[in-house]
C-alpha positions as CSV (number, residue, x, y, z in Angstrom):
1,M,100.3,108.8,116.0
2,E,101.7,106.7,118.8
3,N,104.6,109.0,119.5
4,L,102.5,112.0,120.3
5,L,101.3,113.1,123.8
6,Y,98.8,115.8,124.8
7,H,98.4,118.3,127.6
8,G,95.5,120.5,128.3
9,S,95.7,124.0,129.7
10,I,93.7,127.2,130.0
11,I,96.9,129.2,129.2
12,S,97.6,130.2,125.6
13,G,100.9,130.3,123.7
14,I,102.8,127.7,125.7
15,E,105.9,126.6,123.8
16,T,107.5,124.7,126.6
17,L,105.6,122.8,129.3
18,N,107.1,123.2,132.8
19,P,107.0,120.5,135.4
20,V,104.8,122.2,138.1
21,S,102.5,119.5,139.2
22,K,103.3,117.2,142.1
23,L,104.0,113.5,141.3
24,H,101.4,111.5,143.2
25,N,102.5,110.9,146.8
26,S,105.7,112.9,146.3
27,D,106.9,116.5,146.3
28,E,108.7,115.8,143.0
29,K,107.6,118.3,140.2
30,V,106.5,116.8,136.9
31,I,104.4,117.6,133.8
32,Y,101.6,115.1,133.0
33,L,100.6,114.2,129.5
34,S,98.3,111.6,127.9
35,S,98.3,109.8,124.6
36,S,94.6,110.9,124.5
37,P,93.8,114.4,123.5
38,V,90.3,113.8,124.9
39,Y,91.7,113.0,128.3
40,A,94.1,116.0,128.1
41,M,91.1,118.3,127.8
42,L,90.1,117.5,131.4
43,Y,93.0,119.6,132.5
44,I,91.6,122.7,130.8
45,W,90.5,124.0,134.2
46,S,89.0,127.4,135.0
47,K,89.3,128.7,138.5
48,K,86.4,131.0,137.6
49,N,84.1,127.9,137.2
50,T,85.6,125.7,140.0
51,G,86.7,128.3,142.6
52,T,90.2,126.7,142.7
53,S,93.3,126.2,140.6
54,L,93.7,122.8,142.2
55,K,92.9,119.9,139.8
56,H,90.5,117.2,141.1
57,I,89.6,114.9,138.3
58,A,87.8,111.6,138.8
59,A,88.6,110.2,135.3
60,W,90.4,107.4,133.6
61,L,91.1,105.8,130.2
62,K,90.0,102.3,129.3
63,D,90.5,100.9,125.8
64,G,91.2,104.4,124.5
65,I,87.9,105.8,125.9
66,T,88.0,108.6,128.4
67,Y,85.6,108.1,131.4
68,Y,84.7,110.9,133.8
69,E,82.7,110.1,137.0
70,E,80.8,113.0,138.6
71,Q,81.2,113.1,142.4
72,F,78.2,115.4,142.8
73,P,75.3,116.5,140.6
74,N,76.2,118.6,137.6
75,K,79.9,118.7,138.5
76,F,81.0,118.2,134.9
77,W,78.8,120.9,133.5
78,E,79.7,123.4,136.3
79,F,83.5,122.7,135.8
80,Y,83.6,122.8,132.0
81,H,80.7,124.8,130.5
82,N,81.9,128.0,128.8
83,V,85.5,127.1,129.6
84,S,88.0,127.5,126.7
85,G,91.6,126.5,126.5
86,Y,94.2,124.6,124.5
87,V,95.3,121.0,123.9
88,Y,99.1,121.0,123.4
89,T,100.8,118.3,121.4
90,A,104.3,117.1,122.2
91,E,106.5,114.3,120.9
92,K,107.0,111.4,123.2
93,S,110.6,110.9,124.3
94,P,112.5,108.2,126.2
95,D,112.5,110.4,129.4
96,F,108.7,110.0,129.8
97,K,107.6,107.6,132.4
98,S,104.3,105.8,132.6
99,V,102.0,106.7,135.5
100,N,101.5,103.5,137.6
101,N,98.2,101.7,137.0
102,R,97.0,104.3,134.5
103,E,96.4,103.6,130.8
104,D,98.1,106.0,128.4
105,M,99.2,108.4,131.1
106,Y,102.8,109.7,131.3
107,Y,104.9,112.2,133.1
108,S,108.3,113.9,132.7
109,Q,110.5,115.8,135.2
110,N,112.0,117.8,132.3
111,L,110.8,120.7,130.2
112,V,108.6,119.5,127.3
113,K,108.6,121.3,124.0
114,T,105.2,121.7,122.4
115,I,104.9,121.2,118.6
116,K,101.2,122.3,118.2
117,S,98.2,123.6,120.0
118,D,94.5,123.3,119.3
119,F,92.1,125.9,120.7
120,I,88.9,124.5,122.3
121,A,86.3,127.3,122.4
122,D,83.9,125.4,124.8
123,V,85.3,122.4,126.5
124,Y,81.9,121.1,127.6
125,N,80.6,121.2,124.1
126,K,83.7,119.5,122.7
127,F,83.2,116.7,125.2
128,T,79.6,116.4,124.1
129,E,80.9,115.9,120.5
130,Y,83.4,113.3,121.7
131,E,80.7,111.5,123.6
132,K,78.6,111.2,120.4
133,E,81.7,109.8,118.7
134,G,82.2,107.2,121.4
135,K,85.5,108.6,122.6
136,F,84.2,110.0,125.9
137,K,81.8,108.6,128.6
138,L,80.3,110.9,131.3
139,L,79.1,108.9,134.3
140,K,76.5,111.3,135.7
141,F,76.1,111.4,139.5
142,E,72.3,111.3,139.3
143,E,72.3,108.2,137.0
144,R,74.4,106.2,139.5
145,T,72.8,103.8,141.9
146,A,71.9,105.1,145.4
147,E,74.8,102.9,146.8
148,K,77.3,104.4,144.3
149,Q,76.1,107.9,145.1
150,E,76.6,107.3,148.8
151,F,80.0,105.8,148.2
152,L,81.1,108.9,146.2
153,V,79.8,111.3,148.9
154,N,81.5,109.3,151.6
155,I,84.9,109.4,149.8
156,I,84.7,113.2,149.7
157,A,83.5,113.4,153.3
158,Q,86.4,111.1,154.4
159,Y,88.9,113.3,152.6
160,I,87.5,116.5,154.1
161,N,87.8,115.0,157.6
162,K,91.2,113.5,157.0
163,E,92.6,116.8,155.7
164,N,90.8,118.8,158.4
165,L,89.4,121.0,155.6
166,L,86.4,122.3,157.6
167,T,88.7,124.2,160.0
168,L,91.2,125.5,157.4
169,E,91.0,128.5,155.1
170,T,93.0,127.3,152.2
171,E,92.2,127.1,148.5
172,E,91.5,123.4,148.9
173,S,89.2,123.9,151.9
174,L,87.2,126.6,150.1
175,F,86.8,124.3,147.1
């Protein structure tokens, strides 16, 4: 249905989604949702697998298909294998705003009531199912051209340098 939005979380039993994420390039707190339950699953994030609660997702929607681009070898498997969580469903309301330049991505500054949750026992395996159905496309690092691999590595290196992460001891620098 067009009036439904989805949000992924490792936390069970959420009845109301709280705006705790930062709006891009702002300190404003929002809750992000997508019209794609496949895309929402990317936010079922386990600190145990990633070493951080920070979300760093190189993904997008195009023509209803969720694309995920690995930025280093086996990133997707390492982040999502044996991770379980929930995809929450909410009704879209007029207070939701579109995320600029992002297909089917929305945010709200207000509390969002959930109407349903679906348990995902193994996120990686579920993505594999969606890939077979043509709803998800994993762009594996090792299958990219040498130029693209170098580009991806350089983006990460530039960010590390820009944020001075090699000299800090924060959750982000440890990640």
